[in-house]
C-alpha positions in Angstrom: 0.0 0.0 0.0 2.8 2.4 0.9 4.2 2.1 -2.7 0.9 2.9 -4.2 0.3 5.9 -1.9 3.6 7.4 -3.2 2.9 6.4 -6.8 -0.5 8.2 -7.0 0.9 11.7 -6.1 3.9 11.1 -8.4 1.4 10.4 -11.3 -0.5 13.5 -10.3 2.8 15.6 -10.5 3.6 14.0 -13.9 0.1 15.1 -15.1 0.7 18.7 -13.8 4.1 18.8 -15.5 2.5 17.6 -18.8 -0.4 20.1 -18.6 2.1 22.9 -17.9 4.1 21.8 -21.0 0.9 21.8 -23.1 0.2 25.4 -22.1 3.6 27.0 -22.0 5.9 24.6 -24.0 8.5 25.1 -21.4 9.6 23.3 -18.2 12.5 23.4 -15.8 15.4 21.1 -15.3 13.8 20.1 -11.9 10.7 19.0 -13.7 12.8 17.1 -16.3 14.6 15.4 -13.4 11.3 14.4 -11.8 10.2 12.8 -15.1 13.4 10.9 -15.4 13.3 9.8 -11.8 9.7 8.7 -12.2 10.3 6.7 -15.3 13.5 5.2 -13.8 11.5 4.0 -10.8 8.4 2.8 -12.6 9.8 1.6 -16.0 9.8 -2.0 -14.7 6.2 -3.2 -15.2 6.9 -6.0 -12.7 7.5 -3.5 -9.9 4.2 -1.7 -10.8 2.3 -5.0 -10.9 3.9 -6.1 -7.6 2.8 -2.8 -5.9 -0.7 -3.4 -7.1 -0.7 -7.0 -5.9 0.6 -6.0 -2.5 -2.1 -3.4 -2.3 -4.9 -5.9 -3.2 -3.6 -8.6 -1.0 -2.8 -6.6 2.1 -5.3 -3.8 2.2 -9.0 -3.9 3.3 -11.4 -3.7 0.4 -12.7 -0.1 0.9 -9.3 1.7 1.0 -8.0 -0.6 -1.7 -10.8 0.3 -4.0 -10.4 4.0 -3.3 -6.6 3.8 -4.0 -7.1 1.8 -7.2 -9.7 4.3 -8.5 -7.4 7.2 -7.7 -4.5 5.4 -9.5 -6.7 4.6 -12.4 -7.8 8.2 -12.7 -4.2 9.5 -12.7 -3.0 6.9 -15.2 -5.9 7.5 -17.6 -5.3 11.3 -17.4 -1.6 10.8 -18.3 -2.5 8.4 -21.1 -5.1 10.9 -22.4 -2.5 13.8 -22.4 0.1 11.6 -24.0 -2.2 10.5 -26.8 -3.7 14.0 -27.4 -0.7 16.2 -27.2 2.9 16.3 -28.3 4.7 15.9 -25.0 8.4 16.9 -24.7 10.6 15.0 -27.0 14.4 14.4 -27.0 15.3 17.8 -28.6 13.4 19.7 -25.9 14.8 17.5 -23.1 18.3 18.1 -24.4 17.7 21.9 -24.5 16.5 21.9 -20.9 19.5 19.9 -19.7 21.9 22.1 -21.7 20.4 25.3 -20.3 20.8 23.9 -16.8 24.4 22.9 -17.5 25.1 26.3 -19.1 24.0 28.0 -15.9 27.2 26.6 -14.2 29.6 27.6 -17.0 30.7 30.9 -15.5 31.2 29.5 -12.0 33.2 26.6 -13.5 35.3 29.0 -15.5 36.0 31.2 -12.5 37.0 28.1 -10.4 39.3 26.9 -13.2 41.0 30.3 -13.3 41.7 30.1 -9.6 42.9 26.5 -9.9 45.2 27.3 -12.8 46.6 30.3 -11.0 47.4 28.3 -7.9 48.6 25.1 -9.5 52.1 26.3 -10.5 53.1 27.6 -7.1 51.6 24.5 -5.4 53.5 22.2 -7.7 56.8 24.1 -7.2 56.4 24.1 -3.4 55.5 20.5 -3.4 58.5 19.6 -5.5 60.8 21.6 -3.3 59.4 20.0 -0.1 59.4 16.5 -1.7 63.0 16.7 -3.0 64.6 18.4 0.0 65.6 15.1 1.5 67.7 14.2 -1.5 70.1 17.1 -1.1 72.1 18.8 1.6 69.9 21.3 3.5 69.6 23.0 6.8 66.8 22.5 9.3 65.7 26.0 8.5 65.5 25.3 4.8 63.4 22.2 5.5 61.0 24.2 7.8 60.8 26.9 5.1 60.0 24.4 2.4 57.4 22.7 4.6 55.7 26.1 5.5 55.7 27.1 1.9 54.1 23.8 0.9 51.5 24.0 3.6 50.6 27.6 2.7 50.2 26.7 -1.0 48.2 23.6 -0.1 45.9 25.6 2.1 45.4 28.2 -0.7 44.9 25.5 -3.3 
């Protein structure tokens, strides 16, 4: 029963997303993610059938009938929308996903600039600290190399 009680609202949300698409021909990445998650969870017909069987076998008749009618209503509504309208296709889905990814481009670019700026000093400090044991050095030089490495590491 618990599975069906989560499925019914999910179908309702799927229907709302579809109706929004029909009206505005746009939807968000979050809505696209919901659709993908819904289909990922329910694409296995056996899981769907098992949920219905569990409901029928372990729920008293009145709540069972009410839940099945509600599920039937949501499934029929989605089927009607799917058959009557052109719901989002791959091109639209790709556009939504690309727009979402593009929203992070500037932040990624800025982060890459910081990483690239700090990489060279970090590598140099690491190399100095790493190789100091292979040459003659004073304890002060070792401490200095370690401090420089730790400073660069913290910055990086």
